C-alpha positions as CSV (number, residue, x, y, z in Angstrom):
1,R,0.0,0.0,0.0
2,L,3.0,2.3,0.5
3,V,3.4,3.1,-3.2
4,E,-0.3,3.2,-4.1
5,R,-0.3,6.9,-3.3
6,S,2.5,9.5,-2.8
7,V,4.8,9.2,0.2
8,G,6.4,11.9,2.4
9,V,9.4,11.6,4.6
10,F,9.7,14.6,6.9
11,G,11.9,15.7,9.8
12,K,14.0,18.6,11.0
13,S,17.7,18.8,9.9
14,G,19.9,16.0,11.4
15,T,17.1,13.5,12.1
16,G,18.4,11.0,9.5
17,K,16.0,11.6,6.7
18,S,18.4,10.3,4.1
19,F,19.0,7.0,5.9
20,L,15.3,6.6,6.6
21,T,14.6,7.2,2.9
22,R,17.2,4.8,1.9
23,I,15.7,2.1,4.1
24,L,12.3,2.8,2.5
25,L,13.6,2.6,-1.0
26,A,15.5,-0.6,-0.2
27,G,12.2,-2.2,0.9
28,V,10.4,-1.0,-2.2
29,I,13.1,-2.5,-4.4
30,Q,13.5,-5.7,-2.4
31,H,9.7,-6.5,-2.6
32,D,9.5,-5.2,-6.2
33,M,6.6,-2.9,-5.3
34,A,7.7,-0.2,-7.8
35,V,10.6,1.0,-10.0
36,N,12.3,4.1,-8.6
37,L,13.7,7.2,-10.1
38,I,15.7,9.0,-7.5
39,F,17.0,12.5,-7.9
40,D,20.0,12.2,-5.6
41,M,21.0,15.7,-4.7
42,H,23.9,14.9,-2.4
43,N,24.9,11.4,-3.7
44,D,23.3,9.7,-0.7
45,Y,21.5,6.8,-2.3
46,G,23.3,5.2,-5.3
47,W,26.8,4.5,-4.1
48,E,28.4,4.1,-0.7
49,V,28.6,7.1,1.6
50,V,30.5,7.7,4.8
51,D,28.1,7.3,7.8
52,E,28.4,10.1,10.3
53,R,29.3,7.4,12.9
54,G,32.4,6.4,10.9
55,P,31.8,3.3,8.7
56,R,30.8,3.4,5.1
57,A,27.2,2.8,4.3
58,K,26.4,0.8,1.2
59,G,24.3,2.5,-1.6
60,L,21.4,0.9,-3.4
61,K,23.7,-0.1,-6.3
62,Q,25.8,-2.2,-4.0
63,L,22.8,-3.7,-2.3
64,F,20.8,-4.7,-5.4
65,G,23.4,-4.9,-8.2
66,S,22.0,-4.9,-11.7
67,R,18.5,-4.0,-10.3
68,V,19.8,-0.5,-9.8
69,A,21.5,1.9,-12.3
70,I,23.4,5.0,-11.6
71,F,23.2,7.9,-13.9
72,T,25.4,10.9,-13.3
73,L,25.5,14.5,-14.2
74,D,29.1,14.8,-12.9
75,E,31.3,12.1,-14.4
76,E,34.3,13.5,-12.6
77,S,32.7,13.2,-9.2
78,S,31.5,9.7,-9.8
79,R,35.0,8.6,-10.9
80,R,36.6,10.3,-7.9
81,R,34.3,8.3,-5.6
82,N,34.8,5.1,-7.5
83,A,31.0,4.9,-8.2
84,K,30.2,2.5,-10.9
85,Y,27.9,4.6,-13.1
86,D,25.9,3.3,-16.1
87,H,25.3,6.5,-18.0
88,V,26.4,10.1,-18.2
89,V,23.5,12.5,-18.5
90,T,23.6,15.6,-20.7
91,L,20.8,18.0,-21.4
92,G,20.3,20.3,-24.4
93,Y,19.2,23.9,-24.3
94,E,16.6,23.0,-26.9
95,G,14.7,20.9,-24.4
96,I,14.3,23.6,-21.8
97,Q,10.8,25.2,-21.7
98,P,9.7,28.5,-20.2
99,E,7.7,26.5,-17.6
100,D,11.0,25.0,-16.5
101,L,12.2,28.5,-15.7
102,A,9.0,29.3,-13.9
103,M,10.0,26.6,-11.4
104,L,13.2,28.6,-10.8
105,K,11.4,31.9,-10.2
106,T,12.4,32.2,-6.5
107,T,15.7,30.5,-6.7
108,M,17.0,32.6,-9.6
109,D,15.0,35.8,-8.8
110,L,13.0,35.7,-12.0
111,S,10.1,38.2,-12.3
112,D,6.8,37.6,-14.0
113,S,7.9,39.9,-16.8
114,M,11.0,37.8,-17.3
115,I,8.9,34.6,-17.6
116,D,6.6,36.3,-20.0
117,A,9.7,37.4,-22.1
118,A,10.8,33.8,-22.1
119,Y,7.6,32.7,-23.7
120,E,7.8,35.5,-26.3
121,L,11.4,34.5,-27.2
122,Q,10.4,30.9,-27.6
123,K,7.7,31.9,-30.0
124,M,10.3,33.9,-32.0
125,W,13.3,31.6,-31.9
126,G,11.8,28.2,-31.3
127,K,13.6,25.4,-29.5
128,T,16.9,27.3,-29.7
129,W,15.7,30.2,-27.8
130,I,17.9,29.8,-24.7
131,G,21.1,29.1,-26.6
132,T,20.3,32.0,-28.9
133,L,19.7,34.3,-25.9
134,I,22.9,33.3,-24.2
135,E,25.0,33.9,-27.3
136,A,23.1,37.0,-28.5
137,S,25.3,39.8,-29.6
138,S,24.5,43.5,-29.1
139,E,23.4,43.6,-32.8
140,T,20.9,40.8,-32.2
141,M,19.6,42.6,-29.1
142,D,19.3,45.8,-31.1
143,F,17.4,44.0,-33.8
144,L,15.2,42.4,-31.2
145,K,14.4,45.8,-29.7
146,E,13.5,47.3,-33.0
147,S,11.5,44.4,-34.5
148,A,9.4,43.0,-31.5
149,S,7.0,44.4,-29.0
150,I,8.9,42.9,-26.1
151,N,10.0,44.3,-22.7
152,M,13.8,44.7,-23.4
153,P,14.8,45.4,-19.8
154,S,13.2,42.0,-18.9
155,V,15.0,40.3,-21.8
156,L,18.4,41.7,-20.7
157,A,17.8,40.7,-17.1
158,L,16.7,37.2,-18.3
159,K,19.8,36.9,-20.4
160,R,22.0,37.6,-17.4
161,R,20.1,34.9,-15.4
162,V,20.2,32.2,-18.0
163,Q,23.9,32.8,-18.6
164,R,24.5,31.1,-15.3
165,F,23.6,27.8,-17.0
166,E,27.0,28.0,-18.8
167,R,28.7,26.9,-15.5
168,F,26.8,23.6,-15.6
169,G,28.8,21.2,-17.7
170,F,25.9,18.8,-18.3
171,L,24.0,21.6,-20.1
172,M,25.0,22.2,-23.7
173,P,23.4,23.5,-27.0
174,Q,22.6,19.9,-28.1
175,A,22.5,16.9,-25.8
176,L,24.7,14.0,-26.6
177,D,21.7,11.7,-26.4
178,D,18.1,11.6,-25.1
179,S,18.7,11.0,-21.4
180,A,15.0,10.9,-20.6
181,Q,14.5,8.1,-23.1
182,R,17.5,6.2,-21.7
183,I,16.1,6.4,-18.2
184,L,12.7,5.2,-19.4
185,E,14.4,2.2,-21.1
186,F,15.9,1.2,-17.8
187,I,12.6,1.7,-16.0
188,E,10.7,-0.5,-18.4
189,K,13.2,-3.2,-17.6
190,R,12.2,-2.8,-14.0
191,K,15.6,-1.3,-13.1
192,S,15.6,1.6,-10.6
193,V,17.6,4.7,-11.6
194,V,19.6,6.9,-9.2
195,L,20.6,10.2,-10.8
196,E,23.6,11.6,-9.0
197,F,24.2,15.3,-9.2
198,G,27.9,15.3,-8.0
199,R,29.1,18.9,-7.4
200,Y,26.0,20.3,-9.0
201,G,23.9,19.2,-6.1
202,N,25.1,22.3,-4.2
203,A,23.4,24.5,-6.9
204,L,19.7,24.4,-6.1
205,E,18.8,25.8,-9.5
206,A,20.6,22.8,-11.2
207,Y,18.7,20.3,-9.0
208,I,15.2,21.9,-9.7
209,L,15.9,22.4,-13.4
210,V,17.1,18.8,-14.0
211,A,14.4,17.2,-11.9
212,N,11.6,19.2,-13.5
213,Y,13.0,18.7,-17.1
214,L,13.4,14.9,-16.8
215,T,10.2,14.3,-14.8
216,R,8.1,16.3,-17.3
217,R,9.5,14.3,-20.2
218,I,9.1,10.9,-18.5
219,H,5.6,11.7,-17.3
220,E,4.7,12.5,-20.9
221,M,6.0,9.2,-22.0
222,Y,4.1,7.4,-19.2
223,V,0.8,9.1,-20.1
224,K,1.2,8.0,-23.8
225,K,2.0,4.4,-22.8
226,V,-0.8,4.1,-20.3
227,E,-3.3,5.5,-22.7
228,T,-2.1,3.4,-25.5
229,A,-2.5,0.2,-23.4
230,L,-6.2,0.9,-23.2
231,G,-6.6,-0.8,-19.8
232,D,-4.4,-3.8,-20.7
233,E,-2.2,-4.0,-17.6
234,S,0.3,-6.2,-19.4
235,M,1.1,-3.4,-21.8
236,E,1.3,-0.7,-19.1
237,P,4.7,0.6,-17.9
238,P,5.6,-0.5,-14.3
239,Q,4.6,1.5,-11.2
240,L,7.1,4.3,-10.9
241,L,8.1,6.1,-7.6
242,I,9.9,9.4,-8.1
243,T,12.0,10.6,-5.2
244,I,12.8,14.3,-4.8
245,E,14.5,16.2,-2.0
246,E,13.8,19.8,-0.9
247,A,10.3,19.1,-2.0
248,H,8.9,22.5,-0.9
249,K,10.9,24.1,-3.6
250,F,8.9,22.1,-6.2
251,L,5.5,22.2,-4.4
252,D,5.4,25.8,-3.1
253,P,1.8,27.0,-3.1
254,L,2.6,29.7,-5.6
255,I,3.7,27.2,-8.3
256,A,2.4,23.7,-7.3
257,R,-0.6,23.9,-9.5
258,Q,1.6,24.5,-12.6
259,T,4.4,22.0,-11.9
260,I,4.7,18.5,-13.0
261,F,5.2,17.3,-9.4
262,G,1.9,19.0,-8.4
263,T,0.2,17.2,-11.3
264,I,1.6,13.8,-10.3
265,A,0.5,14.3,-6.7
266,R,-3.0,15.2,-7.7
267,E,-3.3,12.3,-10.2
268,M,-3.0,9.7,-7.4
269,R,-1.5,7.0,-9.5
270,K,-3.7,7.5,-12.5
271,Y,-0.7,7.0,-14.9
272,N,1.3,4.6,-12.6
273,V,3.4,7.4,-11.2
274,T,3.7,8.5,-7.6
275,L,6.1,10.6,-5.5
276,L,8.4,10.1,-2.5
277,I,9.0,13.6,-1.2
278,V,11.7,14.3,1.3
279,D,11.7,17.6,3.2
280,Q,12.4,19.4,6.5
281,R,9.8,22.1,5.8
282,P,6.5,20.4,5.2
283,S,4.7,23.7,6.0
284,G,6.2,25.1,2.7
285,I,4.3,22.5,0.6
286,D,0.9,23.3,-0.9
287,E,-2.0,22.2,1.2
288,E,-3.7,20.5,-1.7
289,V,-0.6,18.5,-2.5
290,M,-0.1,17.6,1.2
291,S,-3.6,16.2,1.2
292,Q,-2.7,13.9,-1.5
293,V,0.4,12.5,0.3
294,G,-1.1,9.2,1.3
295,T,1.6,8.0,3.8
296,R,3.7,10.3,6.0
297,V,6.8,9.0,7.6
298,T,7.8,11.7,10.0
299,A,10.9,12.1,12.2
300,L,11.3,14.8,14.9
301,L,9.8,18.2,14.1
302,D,9.8,21.1,16.5
303,N,8.2,23.9,14.3
304,E,4.5,24.3,15.0
305,R,3.7,25.1,11.4
306,D,5.5,22.0,10.2
307,I,3.8,19.8,12.7
308,A,0.4,21.1,11.7
309,A,1.2,20.5,8.0
310,V,2.2,16.9,8.6
311,L,-0.9,16.2,10.8
312,M,-3.3,17.8,8.4
313,G,-6.2,15.4,7.6
314,I,-4.9,12.8,10.0
315,S,-7.6,11.4,12.4
316,G,-6.7,12.1,16.1
317,A,-4.1,14.8,15.1
318,G,-4.6,16.6,18.4
319,G,-3.3,13.6,20.4
320,L,-0.3,13.1,18.1
321,R,1.1,16.5,18.4
322,E,3.0,15.9,21.6
323,V,4.1,12.4,20.4
324,L,5.6,13.9,17.3
325,A,7.4,16.7,19.3
326,R,8.9,14.1,21.7
327,L,10.4,11.7,19.2
328,D,14.1,10.8,19.6
329,T,16.4,12.8,17.4
330,K,17.6,9.7,15.6
331,Q,16.0,6.4,14.5
332,Q,12.5,7.1,15.5
333,A,9.5,8.2,13.4
334,I,5.7,8.1,13.2
335,I,4.1,6.4,10.2
336,M,0.7,7.8,9.5
337,G,-1.9,7.4,6.7
338,H,-2.6,5.1,3.8
339,A,0.0,2.4,4.4
340,V,-0.9,1.7,8.0
341,P,-4.3,1.1,9.7
342,M,-3.4,3.6,12.5
343,P,-0.5,6.0,13.4
344,V,2.4,4.0,14.8
345,V,5.7,5.0,16.3
346,V,8.6,2.9,14.9
347,K,12.3,2.6,15.6
348,T,14.0,2.5,12.3
349,R,16.5,-0.4,11.7
350,S,20.1,0.4,11.8
351,Y,21.6,0.7,8.4
352,D,24.3,-1.9,9.0
353,T,25.6,-5.3,8.2
354,E,22.6,-7.0,9.7
355,F,20.3,-4.9,7.5
356,Y,22.4,-5.8,4.4
357,Q,22.1,-9.5,5.2
358,S,18.3,-9.2,5.6
359,L,18.1,-8.0,2.0
360,S,20.1,-10.8,0.5
361,G,17.5,-13.5,1.4
362,T,14.0,-14.2,0.2
363,P,11.4,-11.4,-0.1
364,G,10.8,-10.2,3.4
365,G,14.5,-10.6,4.4
366,S,16.5,-13.5,5.7
367,D,15.1,-12.9,9.1
368,G,11.6,-13.4,7.9
369,S,10.5,-9.8,8.6
370,S,8.0,-8.2,6.2
371,T,9.1,-4.7,6.7
372,P,12.4,-2.8,7.0
373,Y,11.3,-1.5,10.4
374,Q,11.6,-2.7,13.9
375,S,8.7,-2.0,16.3
376,S,9.3,0.7,18.9
377,T,8.2,0.5,22.4
378,P,6.8,4.0,23.2
379,D,5.8,4.7,26.8
380,D,2.2,4.1,27.9
381,R,1.1,7.7,27.4
382,D,2.4,7.6,23.8
383,S,0.6,4.3,23.2
384,R,-2.7,5.6,24.5
385,R,-2.5,8.6,22.2
386,I,-1.6,6.6,19.1
387,R,-4.6,4.3,19.7
């Protein structure tokens, strides 16, 4: 039931959201509940990372081998970390739409008039509009000023903003291949894909741009395939779970209705696509989108607005507030919503050798468990509230 609707992993900074998400994803892959597309902002999921306690923690590629593929935007970073990647992603300027820039409105300080100018330039120059704008000479700009009824101060300001894209090595006038199509090919073979951002993960505009660009393309392909199948499940693409971090940047109330991620959340699996959103500020996510997040896995939160956002629509929310605020900082969370019959506090498994061994056996793990969690033993007061 976990992947039947979108999932949220929430918690303040330092509560282990990445490890919690990795455990969830491992369970989804182990039980073949869905194929995953993971936009890995800080290289936390695909290949091994150094645990804050000291030892190296295995990535999904090392746990599941050929069932997981690593795509990278930063080949140099992947090589430096000895990550065994399957494909290097490049994106062409010609694939970027004005709506992709609208997602970057806050991050890149784009005004409404700049977005309007982007649409006008696309009408004039077609697919090459961004490349043409970046390379535009003073003569081109003068010609544009004389020949079009367009807000030139906005065009000039937009030109300065999009010239920042030149520092992203994965962006080029023409992509080396169709990365969205390559990702879809792996997904159709039921192979999960982790897209590593390398050094570009520190640039929020790169993360938002790439995640929106690729998700929009893949969603379009999924819609066509589901509609072509005409209800024949054997012809439909596999259930896809898309993981994004810093989710409030994609699902802010001002833009959620126009973004592909808002669309996916509202569709509720209509086209076999759901979201796994990871965020430390759930109050920044559009209320309508939050209402469509079926299962909420929530670690410690201490901001009242964030707590209220997570508990929105949950039965007995008043009694859960104190429980949520009193969770341990690490390895404890509340699971609420669609995947469980009632809210329950869990102690998350340690991400260690014992966990790795549990994944190597039959579905359910070598220890016979049916979930990547261990039950917690909250005190009596917590238990009464949860019931």
